[in-house]
C-alpha positions as CSV (number, residue, x, y, z in Angstrom):
1,M,82.0,-129.8,-135.6
2,T,82.5,-131.7,-138.9
3,A,81.0,-130.5,-142.2
4,D,78.4,-133.2,-142.0
5,G,77.6,-132.2,-138.5
6,L,77.1,-128.6,-139.5
7,A,74.9,-129.6,-142.4
8,E,72.8,-131.8,-140.2
9,R,72.3,-128.9,-137.7
10,V,71.4,-126.4,-140.4
11,T,68.9,-128.9,-141.8
12,R,67.3,-129.3,-138.4
13,D,67.6,-125.9,-136.8
14,G,68.2,-123.6,-139.7
15,F,71.6,-122.4,-138.5
16,A,75.0,-123.5,-137.2
17,V,78.2,-121.8,-136.0
18,A,81.6,-122.8,-137.5
19,E,84.6,-121.3,-135.7
20,G,88.0,-120.8,-137.2
21,V,87.0,-120.7,-140.8
22,L,89.4,-117.8,-141.5
23,G,92.9,-117.3,-140.0
24,A,93.9,-114.0,-138.3
25,R,95.9,-112.8,-141.3
26,E,93.0,-113.5,-143.7
27,V,90.7,-111.5,-141.4
28,E,93.1,-108.6,-141.3
29,R,93.5,-108.6,-145.1
30,L,89.7,-108.5,-145.5
31,K,89.3,-105.7,-143.0
32,A,91.9,-103.6,-144.9
33,S,90.2,-104.3,-148.3
34,I,86.8,-103.4,-147.0
35,E,88.1,-100.2,-145.3
36,R,89.6,-99.1,-148.6
37,A,86.3,-99.6,-150.4
38,A,84.0,-98.3,-147.7
39,E,83.8,-94.8,-149.0
40,G,82.8,-95.9,-152.5
41,R,79.6,-96.8,-154.1
42,G,77.0,-98.9,-152.3
43,A,77.9,-97.7,-148.8
44,R,75.1,-96.5,-146.4
45,R,76.1,-94.2,-143.6
46,R,74.7,-92.9,-140.3
47,G,77.7,-91.4,-138.5
48,G,79.9,-94.1,-140.0
49,V,79.7,-96.8,-142.7
50,Y,77.2,-99.5,-141.6
51,A,76.4,-101.4,-144.7
52,V,77.9,-102.0,-148.1
53,R,75.7,-103.7,-150.7
54,N,77.0,-105.1,-154.0
55,L,80.0,-106.2,-151.9
56,L,81.2,-108.8,-154.5
57,D,81.7,-106.0,-157.0
58,V,82.9,-103.3,-154.6
59,V,85.4,-105.6,-152.8
60,P,86.7,-108.3,-155.3
61,E,88.5,-110.1,-152.4
62,T,85.1,-111.1,-151.1
63,R,84.3,-113.0,-154.3
64,A,87.5,-114.9,-154.0
65,L,86.6,-115.6,-150.4
66,A,83.2,-117.0,-151.5
67,G,85.0,-119.4,-153.9
68,S,87.7,-120.5,-151.3
69,A,88.0,-124.1,-150.2
70,A,87.2,-123.1,-146.6
71,V,83.8,-121.5,-147.5
72,R,82.9,-124.1,-150.2
73,A,83.4,-126.8,-147.6
74,L,80.6,-125.2,-145.6
75,V,78.2,-124.6,-148.4
76,E,78.5,-127.7,-150.7
77,P,77.2,-130.3,-148.2
78,L,73.9,-128.4,-148.1
79,L,73.5,-127.0,-151.6
80,G,75.7,-129.4,-153.7
81,P,78.9,-128.8,-155.7
82,A,77.1,-126.8,-158.4
83,C,76.0,-124.0,-156.0
84,F,77.3,-120.5,-156.5
85,V,77.4,-117.1,-154.7
86,V,74.7,-114.7,-155.6
87,R,75.1,-111.7,-153.3
88,G,77.5,-110.1,-150.8
89,I,76.8,-107.5,-148.1
90,L,78.9,-105.9,-145.4
91,F,77.1,-105.2,-142.1
92,D,79.0,-103.0,-139.8
93,K,77.9,-102.0,-136.3
94,T,80.0,-99.2,-134.8
95,P,79.8,-97.0,-131.7
96,A,78.6,-94.3,-134.1
97,A,76.0,-96.5,-135.7
98,P,74.6,-99.0,-133.1
99,W,71.7,-100.0,-135.3
100,K,69.2,-102.8,-134.7
101,V,66.7,-104.9,-136.8
102,A,63.5,-106.4,-135.6
103,W,62.6,-110.1,-136.0
104,H,62.3,-111.0,-139.7
105,Q,63.1,-113.5,-142.5
106,D,65.4,-112.6,-145.4
107,L,62.8,-112.6,-148.2
108,S,64.4,-110.6,-151.0
109,I,67.0,-111.5,-153.6
110,A,69.0,-109.2,-155.9
111,V,68.5,-109.6,-159.6
112,R,69.8,-107.9,-162.8
113,S,66.5,-106.6,-164.0
114,R,62.8,-106.9,-163.6
115,A,60.9,-109.7,-165.5
116,E,57.4,-110.9,-164.8
117,A,57.5,-114.4,-163.2
118,E,54.7,-116.2,-161.3
119,G,55.2,-116.0,-157.6
120,F,57.8,-113.3,-157.7
121,G,57.0,-110.0,-156.0
122,P,56.8,-107.4,-154.6
123,W,59.7,-105.6,-156.2
124,S,62.0,-102.9,-154.8
125,L,65.1,-100.9,-155.5
126,K,68.0,-100.9,-153.0
127,A,71.3,-99.0,-153.6
128,G,70.3,-98.9,-157.3
129,V,69.8,-102.7,-157.5
130,V,66.5,-104.4,-158.3
131,H,65.3,-106.7,-155.6
132,V,62.3,-109.1,-155.5
133,Q,60.7,-111.5,-153.1
134,P,60.8,-115.0,-154.8
135,P,58.6,-118.0,-153.9
136,A,59.6,-119.7,-150.6
137,A,60.8,-122.7,-152.6
138,V,63.6,-120.6,-154.0
139,L,64.7,-119.3,-150.6
140,A,64.6,-122.8,-149.2
141,R,67.4,-123.7,-151.7
142,M,69.6,-120.9,-150.5
143,L,72.2,-120.6,-147.7
144,T,73.7,-117.6,-146.1
145,V,77.3,-117.6,-144.7
146,R,78.0,-114.8,-142.3
147,L,81.8,-114.5,-141.8
148,H,82.7,-112.4,-138.8
149,L,85.7,-110.0,-138.8
150,D,85.3,-109.2,-135.1
151,D,84.5,-111.2,-132.0
152,C,80.7,-111.1,-131.8
153,D,78.7,-111.7,-128.6
154,E,75.5,-110.5,-127.0
155,A,77.1,-107.3,-125.8
156,N,78.0,-106.1,-129.4
157,G,74.9,-107.1,-131.2
158,A,75.2,-110.8,-132.1
159,L,72.4,-112.2,-134.2
160,R,69.5,-113.8,-132.4
161,V,67.6,-116.6,-134.0
162,L,64.5,-118.8,-133.5
163,P,65.6,-122.4,-134.2
164,G,63.5,-124.4,-136.6
165,T,61.5,-121.5,-138.0
166,H,63.1,-121.9,-141.4
167,A,60.8,-124.9,-141.9
168,S,57.6,-122.7,-141.5
169,G,57.7,-121.1,-145.0
170,R,57.1,-117.4,-145.5
171,L,55.5,-115.9,-142.4
172,G,53.2,-113.0,-141.8
173,A,53.5,-110.6,-138.9
174,A,51.0,-112.4,-136.7
175,E,52.7,-115.7,-137.3
176,I,56.1,-114.2,-136.4
177,E,54.7,-112.9,-133.1
178,A,53.2,-116.3,-132.3
179,L,56.4,-118.1,-133.0
180,K,58.5,-115.7,-131.0
181,G,56.4,-116.6,-128.0
182,S,56.7,-120.4,-128.5
183,K,60.4,-120.8,-129.3
184,G,63.5,-120.4,-127.3
185,V,65.7,-117.5,-128.6
186,V,69.4,-118.4,-129.3
187,T,72.1,-115.8,-129.4
188,C,74.7,-116.7,-132.0
189,E,78.1,-115.8,-130.5
190,V,80.9,-116.1,-133.1
191,G,84.6,-115.4,-132.8
192,A,86.6,-113.4,-135.4
193,G,87.2,-115.6,-138.4
194,G,84.2,-117.8,-137.6
195,A,81.0,-118.2,-139.6
196,L,77.3,-118.4,-138.9
197,L,75.5,-120.6,-141.5
198,M,71.7,-119.9,-141.8
199,R,68.8,-120.4,-144.1
200,P,67.1,-117.2,-145.3
201,L,63.7,-118.2,-143.9
202,L,65.1,-118.6,-140.4
203,L,63.5,-115.9,-138.1
204,H,66.3,-113.7,-136.8
205,S,66.9,-110.3,-135.3
206,S,69.8,-108.0,-134.7
207,P,69.7,-106.1,-131.4
208,A,71.5,-102.9,-130.7
209,P,74.9,-103.4,-128.9
210,S,75.2,-102.6,-125.2
211,E,79.0,-102.1,-125.5
212,P,80.8,-99.7,-128.0
213,R,82.6,-102.5,-129.9
214,R,82.7,-102.9,-133.6
215,R,80.9,-105.8,-135.3
216,R,81.7,-106.4,-139.0
217,V,80.1,-109.2,-140.8
218,V,80.6,-110.3,-144.5
219,H,77.2,-111.7,-145.5
220,L,77.4,-114.1,-148.4
221,E,74.3,-115.7,-150.0
222,F,74.6,-118.9,-152.1
223,A,72.0,-120.5,-154.4
224,A,71.7,-124.0,-155.8
225,G,70.1,-123.1,-159.2
226,R,69.2,-120.5,-161.8
227,L,66.0,-118.4,-161.7
228,P,63.0,-118.8,-164.1
229,C,61.5,-116.6,-166.8
230,G,64.6,-114.7,-167.8
231,L,65.4,-113.5,-164.2
232,E,69.1,-113.5,-163.4
233,W,70.9,-113.3,-160.0
234,R,72.5,-109.9,-159.7
235,E,76.0,-110.8,-158.6
236,A,76.3,-114.4,-159.8
């Protein structure tokens, strides 16, 4: 699919899959860099590493990846040439940590410090970093690129999404339940080196795997503009 085709699908459905964004050597180099950093700060464990927050700081190679021509070619058609990366997270499903996540929207952003701003809140602290839920308009101007370091399918916990729900704004629990019943669920299968593009407000879930295969994803969030009232993106 062309860059324009991907952008059109993300605009319409809230997501799109792009295969072959990274070559096999690039994937292996990223795996090695992440493994070296996995025991450091920001890692959460349950029988094995399953998430690394502040990834752009912990693994500098991921910041270079976010600025690469291959990734920028995916992001710029949707956010414009002035967009920038604002957060990186590693999600790692392993046989020792076959976690799952219920249907939700990605509502929080990471910021440097707390500052009162209309429409921002509630606030929280994750891995020592301040997070806040911004107005839906801020989230609508963001894009997530999930780069897969392993082949990912339904059996090892591929993301499930509800197409078009990104256009519904911030949703309450009852609205999520209603939408789940009225939309067709799509499982986003992605090969190693491929990417899933998605809007933060897209309803999605992460099921537990049925097979003991690893599923590592480098989750990169991009924004198109600065924040108001002295707020600053944490990793920008």
